[in-house]
C-alpha positions as CSV (number, residue, x, y, z in Angstrom):
1,X,-70.6,-43.6,48.4
2,X,-70.2,-46.7,46.0
3,X,-67.2,-47.8,44.5
4,X,-69.0,-46.7,40.8
5,X,-69.4,-43.2,42.2
6,X,-65.6,-43.0,43.0
7,X,-64.7,-44.6,39.2
8,X,-66.7,-41.5,37.8
9,X,-64.8,-39.0,39.8
10,X,-67.6,-38.3,42.3
11,X,-66.0,-38.1,45.8
12,X,-67.6,-38.0,49.1
13,X,-67.9,-35.0,51.6
14,X,-68.1,-34.2,54.8
15,X,-70.8,-32.4,56.4
16,X,-68.8,-29.3,56.1
17,X,-68.0,-29.7,52.6
18,X,-64.6,-30.7,52.6
19,X,-63.5,-33.9,50.8
20,X,-63.3,-37.3,52.5
21,X,-59.9,-38.9,52.0
22,X,-59.0,-42.6,52.3
23,X,-55.5,-42.6,51.8
24,X,-54.9,-43.4,55.1
25,X,-57.7,-46.4,55.7
26,X,-56.7,-46.2,59.3
27,X,-57.1,-42.4,59.7
28,X,-59.8,-40.7,57.1
29,X,-59.2,-37.1,57.4
30,X,-62.4,-35.4,57.5
31,X,-61.3,-32.2,58.9
32,X,-58.3,-31.5,59.9
33,X,-58.5,-30.2,64.0
34,X,-54.7,-30.3,64.8
35,X,-52.8,-27.1,64.2
36,X,-49.5,-26.8,62.1
37,X,-46.5,-27.8,64.0
38,X,-44.1,-26.7,61.9
39,X,-43.8,-23.1,63.5
40,X,-43.0,-24.5,66.8
41,X,-40.5,-27.0,64.8
42,X,-38.3,-24.4,63.0
43,X,-38.5,-22.3,66.6
44,X,-37.2,-25.1,68.7
45,X,-34.7,-26.0,65.4
46,X,-33.7,-22.3,65.0
47,X,-33.2,-21.5,69.0
48,X,-31.1,-24.7,69.4
49,X,-28.9,-24.3,66.4
50,X,-28.1,-20.6,66.9
51,X,-26.8,-21.5,70.1
52,X,-24.6,-24.0,69.3
53,X,-23.4,-21.8,66.7
54,X,-22.7,-18.8,69.4
55,X,-20.8,-21.2,71.9
56,X,-19.0,-23.1,69.1
57,X,-17.6,-19.7,67.9
58,X,-16.8,-18.8,70.9
59,X,-18.9,-15.4,70.5
60,X,-18.4,-13.1,73.6
61,X,-16.0,-15.2,75.4
62,X,-18.7,-18.0,76.0
63,X,-16.8,-21.4,76.7
64,X,-19.4,-23.1,79.7
65,X,-21.7,-25.7,77.2
66,X,-24.3,-26.2,80.4
67,X,-26.8,-23.2,78.4
68,X,-26.6,-25.6,75.5
69,X,-27.3,-28.6,77.5
70,X,-30.3,-26.8,79.2
71,X,-31.8,-25.5,75.9
72,X,-31.0,-28.9,73.8
73,X,-32.5,-30.5,76.1
74,X,-35.2,-28.9,77.5
75,X,-36.6,-27.3,74.6
76,X,-35.4,-28.0,71.1
77,X,-34.9,-31.9,71.6
78,X,-38.4,-31.8,73.4
79,X,-40.5,-29.4,71.0
80,X,-39.2,-31.2,67.7
81,X,-40.1,-34.8,69.3
82,X,-44.0,-33.3,70.0
83,X,-44.0,-31.5,66.7
84,X,-42.8,-34.6,64.8
85,X,-45.2,-36.8,66.6
86,X,-48.0,-34.0,65.8
87,X,-47.2,-34.3,62.3
88,X,-48.2,-37.7,61.9
89,X,-52.1,-37.5,62.6
90,X,-51.8,-34.6,59.6
91,X,-50.6,-37.5,57.5
92,X,-47.1,-35.4,56.6
93,X,-44.7,-38.6,57.4
94,X,-41.8,-36.3,56.1
95,X,-42.2,-33.9,58.3
96,X,-42.8,-36.0,61.4
97,X,-39.6,-38.2,60.3
98,X,-37.5,-34.9,60.1
99,X,-38.7,-33.3,63.4
100,X,-38.1,-36.2,65.4
101,X,-34.9,-36.8,63.8
102,X,-33.5,-33.5,64.7
103,X,-35.4,-33.9,68.1
104,X,-32.6,-37.0,67.9
105,X,-29.8,-34.7,67.5
106,X,-30.6,-32.0,70.1
107,X,-31.3,-35.0,72.8
108,X,-27.8,-36.8,71.9
109,X,-26.1,-33.4,71.7
110,X,-27.5,-32.5,75.1
111,X,-26.2,-35.9,76.4
112,X,-22.9,-35.8,75.2
113,X,-22.4,-32.1,76.4
114,X,-23.8,-33.0,79.9
115,X,-21.6,-33.0,82.8
116,X,-23.5,-35.7,84.8
117,X,-22.8,-38.2,81.5
118,X,-19.0,-38.2,81.7
119,X,-19.1,-38.3,77.9
120,X,-16.7,-35.3,77.7
121,X,-14.8,-35.9,80.4
122,X,-13.9,-39.8,79.1
123,X,-11.6,-38.2,76.9
124,X,-8.3,-37.0,78.5
125,X,-6.8,-35.1,75.5
126,X,-9.2,-32.0,74.7
127,X,-8.3,-31.8,71.0
128,X,-9.6,-35.8,70.9
129,X,-12.8,-34.7,72.2
130,X,-13.1,-31.7,69.5
131,X,-12.5,-34.2,66.8
132,X,-15.0,-36.4,68.3
133,X,-17.6,-33.7,68.1
134,X,-16.8,-32.6,64.7
135,X,-17.2,-36.0,63.7
136,X,-20.5,-35.9,65.4
137,X,-21.7,-32.7,63.3
138,X,-20.2,-34.0,60.3
139,X,-22.3,-37.4,60.5
140,X,-25.3,-35.0,61.0
141,X,-24.4,-33.1,57.6
142,X,-24.6,-35.9,55.9
143,X,-27.9,-37.0,57.2
144,X,-29.0,-33.1,56.4
145,X,-28.0,-33.6,52.9
146,X,-30.3,-35.9,51.5
147,X,-33.2,-33.8,53.3
148,X,-32.3,-30.4,52.5
149,X,-32.3,-32.3,48.6
150,X,-36.0,-33.8,49.2
151,X,-37.1,-30.7,50.5
152,X,-36.1,-28.6,47.6
153,X,-37.6,-31.2,45.4
154,X,-41.0,-31.1,47.4
155,X,-40.9,-27.0,46.8
156,X,-39.5,-27.0,43.6
157,X,-36.1,-25.3,44.3
158,X,-33.8,-26.3,42.0
159,X,-31.0,-25.0,44.4
160,X,-29.0,-28.1,44.8
């Protein structure tokens, strides 16, 4: 197909009738053969956040953070990283950025809370460690606010 045809509004199509896109010249979209990674990412994010919240609230007397470390590192961080990398070939840069960033959240949280890192035990005063964790989560709140704002702009919500 020539550039004159494209100027007339004619678009090239693939053998299965889909429009051929050259928006990303290094990776033209012929037919997306990748599944949608968002369900994996949402499940990983929800599971990790739910567990962190339950332990933080001390529900049912929970105070041992080992379960948070195992799920945050073994499932949430890994699944979000995979989902973020999975978003790049699909062409969703926003999704890739968000998923990888939240994968970093769970990976770094697991590192902070893991006994072998020594970060939690380096604080002699437990109150000081709680304040440090509070600042850590507040920094992620600051990071999440523009993401939430951008998501509402993308999907037409006027909530924020």
